[in-house]
C-alpha positions as CSV (number, residue, x, y, z in Angstrom):
1,M,-53.7,-43.2,60.0
2,S,-56.8,-42.9,62.3
3,N,-59.2,-43.0,59.3
4,F,-58.2,-46.6,58.6
5,S,-59.9,-49.5,60.2
6,A,-58.6,-51.7,63.0
7,D,-58.7,-54.6,60.5
8,L,-56.2,-52.9,58.2
9,Q,-53.9,-52.2,61.2
10,T,-54.2,-55.9,62.2
11,A,-53.3,-56.9,58.6
12,R,-50.3,-54.6,58.5
13,K,-49.0,-55.9,61.8
14,A,-49.4,-59.5,60.7
15,A,-47.8,-58.9,57.3
16,R,-44.8,-57.2,59.0
17,A,-44.4,-60.2,61.3
18,G,-44.2,-62.4,58.2
19,A,-41.9,-60.0,56.4
20,N,-39.5,-60.0,59.4
21,V,-39.1,-63.8,59.2
22,I,-38.5,-63.7,55.5
23,S,-35.9,-60.9,55.8
24,N,-34.0,-62.8,58.4
25,Q,-34.0,-66.0,56.4
26,F,-33.2,-64.7,52.9
27,G,-29.8,-66.0,51.7
28,K,-29.7,-68.8,54.2
29,V,-29.8,-72.5,53.4
30,Q,-33.4,-73.6,52.9
31,N,-35.3,-76.8,53.3
32,V,-37.0,-76.8,49.9
33,Q,-39.8,-79.2,48.9
34,I,-42.0,-79.7,46.0
35,K,-45.8,-79.6,46.6
36,S,-47.4,-82.8,45.3
37,D,-50.6,-81.1,44.3
38,S,-49.1,-78.2,42.2
39,N,-45.4,-79.0,41.5
40,T,-44.5,-75.6,43.1
41,L,-41.9,-75.0,45.7
42,V,-42.4,-74.5,49.4
43,T,-39.6,-73.7,51.9
44,G,-39.2,-73.7,55.7
45,T,-39.4,-69.9,55.4
46,D,-42.9,-70.1,53.8
47,K,-44.1,-72.1,56.9
48,A,-42.3,-70.0,59.4
49,A,-43.6,-66.7,57.9
50,E,-47.1,-68.2,57.9
51,T,-46.9,-69.1,61.6
52,A,-45.8,-65.6,62.4
53,I,-48.7,-64.1,60.4
54,L,-51.3,-66.5,61.8
55,D,-50.2,-65.8,65.4
56,V,-51.1,-62.2,65.0
57,L,-54.4,-62.8,63.2
58,L,-55.5,-65.4,65.7
59,N,-54.7,-63.2,68.6
60,E,-56.2,-60.0,67.3
61,S,-59.1,-61.1,65.1
62,D,-62.0,-63.6,65.1
63,Y,-62.2,-63.9,61.3
64,C,-61.6,-67.2,59.6
65,I,-58.2,-67.6,57.8
66,L,-57.5,-69.1,54.4
67,S,-53.7,-69.5,53.9
68,E,-51.8,-71.0,51.0
69,E,-49.8,-73.4,53.2
70,S,-52.3,-74.6,55.8
71,G,-55.7,-74.1,54.2
72,L,-58.8,-73.0,56.1
73,T,-58.6,-72.2,59.8
74,G,-61.8,-71.6,61.7
75,I,-65.5,-71.6,60.5
76,K,-66.2,-69.5,57.5
77,N,-68.9,-67.0,58.5
78,G,-68.3,-63.5,57.2
79,P,-65.0,-61.9,56.2
80,V,-62.0,-64.2,55.7
81,W,-58.3,-63.4,56.0
82,V,-56.6,-64.6,52.8
83,V,-52.8,-65.2,53.3
84,D,-49.9,-65.9,51.0
85,P,-47.0,-65.9,53.5
86,L,-44.3,-65.9,50.7
87,D,-45.5,-65.0,47.2
88,G,-42.5,-65.8,44.9
89,T,-41.1,-68.8,46.7
90,S,-39.1,-69.9,43.6
91,N,-37.4,-66.5,43.4
92,F,-36.7,-66.6,47.1
93,A,-35.2,-70.0,46.9
94,R,-33.0,-68.9,43.9
95,L,-31.9,-65.8,45.8
96,L,-33.7,-63.5,43.4
97,P,-35.0,-60.5,45.5
98,L,-38.5,-60.4,44.1
99,F,-41.0,-61.9,46.5
100,A,-43.5,-60.6,49.0
101,V,-46.0,-61.2,51.9
102,S,-49.6,-60.8,50.7
103,L,-52.5,-60.5,53.1
104,A,-56.2,-59.6,52.3
105,L,-59.5,-59.5,54.0
106,V,-62.2,-60.8,51.7
107,N,-66.0,-61.0,52.2
108,D,-67.6,-62.9,49.3
109,A,-66.9,-60.8,46.3
110,E,-65.7,-57.7,48.2
111,I,-62.0,-57.3,49.1
112,L,-62.0,-55.1,52.1
113,A,-58.4,-54.6,53.0
114,G,-55.0,-55.6,51.5
115,V,-51.3,-55.4,52.5
116,I,-48.3,-56.5,50.5
117,I,-44.8,-56.1,51.8
118,D,-41.6,-56.3,49.8
119,P,-39.2,-57.0,52.6
120,I,-36.0,-56.7,50.6
121,H,-36.7,-53.3,49.2
122,G,-38.5,-52.0,52.2
123,R,-41.9,-51.2,50.5
124,E,-45.2,-51.7,52.2
125,Y,-48.2,-51.4,50.0
126,Y,-51.7,-51.3,51.5
127,A,-55.3,-50.3,50.9
128,M,-58.7,-50.4,52.4
129,K,-61.8,-50.5,50.2
130,G,-62.9,-46.9,49.5
131,G,-59.8,-45.5,51.4
132,G,-57.2,-45.2,48.6
133,A,-53.9,-47.1,48.2
134,F,-50.5,-46.3,49.7
135,C,-46.9,-47.3,49.6
136,N,-44.9,-46.5,52.7
137,D,-47.7,-44.1,53.7
138,E,-47.5,-42.1,50.5
139,P,-50.6,-42.2,48.2
140,L,-50.5,-44.2,45.0
141,E,-52.2,-42.2,42.3
142,P,-53.1,-43.0,38.7
143,K,-50.3,-42.2,36.2
144,K,-50.3,-42.2,32.4
145,S,-48.0,-44.5,30.6
146,L,-44.7,-43.0,29.5
147,H,-44.1,-45.5,26.8
148,P,-45.9,-45.9,23.4
149,V,-46.0,-49.7,23.8
150,P,-47.9,-50.8,26.9
151,A,-46.2,-53.2,29.2
152,L,-48.3,-56.0,30.7
153,F,-47.8,-58.8,33.3
154,L,-49.2,-62.0,31.9
155,N,-49.6,-65.0,34.3
156,H,-51.2,-68.4,34.2
157,G,-52.1,-71.1,36.7
158,S,-51.2,-74.8,36.9
159,H,-54.2,-76.3,35.1
160,S,-53.9,-77.5,31.6
161,A,-56.9,-75.5,30.4
162,D,-55.5,-72.3,31.8
163,K,-52.2,-73.0,30.1
164,L,-53.9,-73.4,26.7
165,K,-55.8,-70.1,27.2
166,Y,-52.6,-68.4,28.3
167,A,-50.8,-69.6,25.1
168,D,-53.6,-68.3,22.9
169,L,-53.7,-65.0,24.8
170,T,-49.9,-64.6,24.5
171,R,-50.2,-65.0,20.7
172,R,-52.8,-62.3,20.6
173,L,-50.9,-59.8,22.7
174,S,-47.3,-60.4,21.8
175,S,-47.2,-58.2,18.7
176,D,-48.8,-55.1,20.4
177,Y,-47.6,-55.3,24.0
178,N,-44.5,-55.9,26.0
179,L,-45.2,-59.0,28.1
180,R,-43.4,-59.8,31.4
181,K,-43.6,-62.3,34.2
182,L,-41.7,-61.7,37.4
183,G,-42.7,-64.8,39.4
184,T,-44.6,-62.9,42.1
185,T,-48.2,-61.8,41.4
186,A,-48.3,-59.7,44.5
187,L,-45.5,-57.4,43.4
188,E,-46.6,-57.3,39.8
189,L,-49.9,-55.9,41.0
190,C,-48.1,-53.4,43.2
191,Y,-46.1,-52.3,40.2
192,V,-49.3,-51.8,38.2
193,A,-50.8,-49.8,41.1
194,A,-47.6,-47.6,41.2
195,G,-47.8,-46.9,37.5
196,L,-44.6,-48.8,36.6
197,F,-46.5,-51.2,34.4
198,D,-49.8,-50.8,32.5
199,G,-51.7,-53.9,33.3
200,F,-52.0,-57.5,34.6
201,I,-53.8,-60.5,33.2
202,C,-54.0,-63.9,34.8
203,S,-55.6,-67.2,34.1
204,G,-55.7,-69.6,37.0
205,D,-54.0,-67.8,39.9
206,E,-55.3,-68.6,43.4
207,I,-57.2,-66.0,45.4
208,W,-54.2,-65.6,47.8
209,D,-52.0,-64.7,44.9
210,F,-54.1,-61.7,43.7
211,A,-56.6,-60.5,46.4
212,A,-54.5,-57.9,48.2
213,G,-52.9,-56.7,45.0
214,A,-56.2,-56.4,43.2
215,L,-57.5,-54.1,45.9
216,I,-54.4,-52.0,46.0
217,A,-54.4,-51.6,42.2
218,S,-58.1,-50.7,42.0
219,E,-57.8,-48.2,44.9
220,A,-54.9,-46.6,43.0
221,G,-57.3,-46.1,40.1
222,C,-57.0,-49.2,38.0
223,A,-59.9,-51.1,36.5
224,F,-60.4,-54.6,38.0
225,T,-62.7,-57.0,36.2
226,D,-62.8,-60.5,34.7
227,W,-61.8,-61.1,31.1
228,K,-65.3,-60.2,30.0
229,G,-65.3,-56.8,31.7
230,R,-67.5,-58.0,34.6
231,K,-67.1,-57.2,38.2
232,W,-65.1,-60.0,40.0
233,D,-67.5,-62.5,41.4
234,G,-65.4,-63.6,44.4
235,K,-64.5,-67.0,42.8
236,G,-63.1,-66.5,39.3
237,S,-59.4,-66.5,38.5
238,Y,-59.5,-64.9,35.0
239,I,-58.5,-61.5,36.1
240,L,-57.8,-58.2,34.2
241,I,-56.4,-55.3,36.1
242,T,-55.2,-52.4,34.1
243,R,-55.2,-48.6,33.4
244,P,-58.8,-47.7,32.6
245,E,-57.9,-46.3,29.3
246,L,-56.2,-49.6,28.3
247,Q,-59.1,-51.8,29.3
248,A,-61.1,-51.2,26.1
249,Q,-58.1,-52.3,24.0
250,L,-57.6,-55.5,26.0
251,L,-61.2,-56.8,26.5
252,P,-61.5,-57.8,22.8
253,K,-58.4,-59.9,23.2
254,T,-59.7,-61.7,26.3
255,F,-63.5,-61.7,26.0
256,D,-64.0,-65.0,24.1
257,L,-61.3,-66.9,26.0
258,Q,-62.9,-67.0,29.4
């Protein structure tokens, strides 16, 4: 692993610290609350995992941190750690074993490193820009779809405009594609990177939801653009990540909706 940067190693160490907290707390009684700004769930485990992750990042890095639960820590000047300590909180709270820790290093429109850990199934996905993507130290490589009907993950955010676009896109895609939503963007993107699914489309996800997974998928050979086929600008949340051969089919469905 000597060809990978110290930043990626820091990210992996921090993500593992969060994953250990989550593994130890899964199945135990949770203090569950509803966030007033998004009507989504947050548990005591989200916060405990975040604390474990931030402890590592603050001790081993000078970069600013943007975390879902605590917001911005430090002064933004250069790369930023983007942290989702528990992606898939609703699944976690309902004892569904589909959730993950997601951690990325982002500099403007460039995602430099990403780590996603599935603590229940023991899978650690990671990538560094230009260095390829891996799962448990095995390379993730492009695979061709084994099914004649492509399967896509289709997600939307909490804003009403995003929901309307999501509904329109669902109508356009439902007759030609198998559509799924697992409740964890991070793992969905890992499944695309691993070739288990053919693509991912979202309207309105936050950067901590998709940053690490977008890098892992793109380093595994997937196309990563906005809905118009343009390079991600570092701000937009209308994301298309898919097998390159499928992108040309999907862009006509998404182009005029962004």
